[in-house]
N, C-alpha and C positions, 0 to 999 in steps of 0.2 A: 341396439339397446342391450341385448344379452351380452355382447362383448364388453360394453361399458360396465355392466353389473359385475362381470368377472374381474375386470380390472380394479373396480372399487373394492372388491373383497380382498385383493392383494394376496391371491393364493400362493404366489411365489414366496411370501414371507412366512408361511406356516410350516411347521415341521411336517415331514411326510408321514403317511401311514406306515405302519410296520410292513416289512417285506410281503409282497403279494403271494398268497397261497391260493391256488385254484381249487377251492373247495367244491365238493359235489353239489352243494346247495346253490352255487352261482349258476344262474340260468334255469333253475328248477321251477317248473310251473308257468313259464312265460314263453315257451319255445314257439308256439304258433305265431305270436306277435313278433318275436325276434326273427323268425324265418321270413315273415313278410318284409321286414325291414332289410334283412341281409340279401334277399333275392331281388330287391328293387334295382332297376337299371334305367339308363336314359330311355330305353325302348319300352320298359314296363315299370312304370312308377306306381308301385302298390300303395293304395290308400290305407293308412294306419292311424287309428284314433286312440290316444292315450289320455286317461283322465286321472288327475290327482284328487284324492278325496279324504276328508277328515275335518279337523278343526284348525285352531290358530297356528299350530306348529306347521301344518301343511301349507298354510297361507304364506309362510315366510319364504324368502327368495331362493332358498336352496333348490326348489323345484325348477326354477328357471335355469340354473346351472346344469341340472340333469337334462333338460330340454335342449340346451345349447350343445351339450355333448352328443346327444342322439342325432341332432341335425348335422353335426360335423362328421360323425361316423357313418351315417347313412344318408348322404346328400341327395340320392336319387329317389328316396321314398317321399310319397305325398303324405307328410306327417302333420296331423292335426292334434294339438295338445291343449287341453283345458284344465283349469283348476277350479273346482266347485266347492272347495272347503268352506266351512262356515264357522268362524271363530266363536268359541263359547258353547258350541253344541256338542255335548258329550254323547256317547252312543245312544243313551235313552231318548234323546231328542233327535239326533241325526237319523235314527232308524225311521222316523216319521217322514222326513223330507227326502229320504233315499228313494221313496216310491217314484218321485218325479226325477230326481237327479241321476239315478243309476239304472233303473229298470225299464223306463219308457224309451230311452235312446241309448242303448248299451255301447260302451267303448270296446275296442279290442283288448285293452289292458287297463285295469284300475290299480293304481298304487295308493295304498290305504294305511292310514294311521289315525287312531282316535283313542281318547281315554274314556272311561265310563264303565258301566255294568257289563259283565262278561256275557250275560244272556242276550242283551240287545246287540252287542258286538257280534255274537254268533248269528243272530237273526239277519244282520246285514250281509254277512259272508254267505250264509245259506241261501238267502234269496238271490243274491247276485249269481251264485254258481248254479242254482237250479232253474232260475227263471230267465237267464240270459246266456249268451255264449262268451261272455267276457272272461278273460283270464284275470287273476288277482295276485298281486304281490303285497303281502302283509308285512308291515314293518314292526319289529319289536321296538320298545321305547328306548330313547337315548337315556343317558345317565345324568341324574340331577343330584344324587347323593351316593356315596360309596355303599354298595350293598354288603350285607354281612356275609362272611364266608359260609355260615350255616344259618339259613333263614329260620327264625323262631316265631311260631304263632303267638307266643306270649310276649314278644318284643315289640318293636316299633310297628304299629299297624299299617302305616303307609308302606314301609319297606316289605312287610309280609304280603301286602296286596300286589306290589310290584313283582315279587317273586311268583305269585300265583298266575298273574296275567302273562308274564314274559317266559316263565319256565314251564308252565303247565298248560294254561288255556290256549295261548297263541300257537305253540307247536302242535297241539292237539287239533285245532281248527285247520291249520295248514295241511296236516296229514289227512284229516277226515274229508275235506272238501277239495283236495288236490290243488292247493295254492302254493305259490312261492312264498318263502319266509326269509325276509332280509334280517339278518342278525345284527341290527344296528347296535343293540345293547352290548353284545360281546365284543364287537370291533371297537366300539366307543371306549370300553374299559381298557382294551389293549392299547389304544392310542394314549389315553391318560397315563397309564403306567409306563409306557415306553418313553414318554417325554416328561414324566414327573409333574404332571399337571393336576390341579384340583378340579372337580367337576364344574365349579363356578367359573373357571377360566373360559368356558365355552358358552356361557349363559349371559343373557342380558338382565335376567331377574331370577326368580326361583325355578323357572321351567323353560322360558323361551330362549331361543338361540341368538347369540351375537354373530357377527360376521364370520368369526373363526368356526363357530358351531355350524353355521349354514354351509360353509365350505366342506366341513367334515361330513355332514349328513349327505351332501351331494356325492362326495367321493365314495362313501360306503354304498349308497343305493346304486350308483353306476356299476359297481362290481357285479350286481345281480342281473343287469340288463345286457346279457351277452348271448350270442348265438352259439348253440352247441348242437350240431346235427345228431350227435349220439343220444341226446335227451329228447329230441323232437318226437320220437315214437311214443315215449312215455307220457307226453303232454297232450296227446290227441284224444 
């Protein structure tokens, strides 16, 4: 099924991401999970549980491409992957159901993206990191409109909020709670500029991803799911 999804997306037809640069943030905050995957062998099949969480963007099929990639790279791991995203649930509502979804049966790694209020977003992150042993990879938002070069509080309120969440709150939460931070936004912008695409070229409506967008989201997230022994001591 996963192979069929990959074929249907036609990844070979999409322009490639800009040249790979091994940024320090690749692998940050997820090394306990990545070490379990990397050290799995036919004799020792480490059990690893990964959970995708958020709302409708996370429900889209890009997460299956990430799962397919992990299974290919770590064939000896006993890998269990779930997606408990709930479409339409912003952070204000998701924070209520997270009690059951996240804290009662914690995963080794949670890959997380949600829109909504920053205080309830932080509540989810804080509870996950203080009440469980789960590692957390936070995703910055993908691009739906060109952001201004200089964000202006008196300008477009939506773009100003995008700036606050992606450039202020999310990096702060990642640092404060020792999480990984996937710079989806920055790499998305690089991709659009490199191939002279408009943001709508990767969308099916005003915010959801089309097949091209799903492929790009998967390719970006995969860059952060790497084993780096030099980072392992920092993530313990």
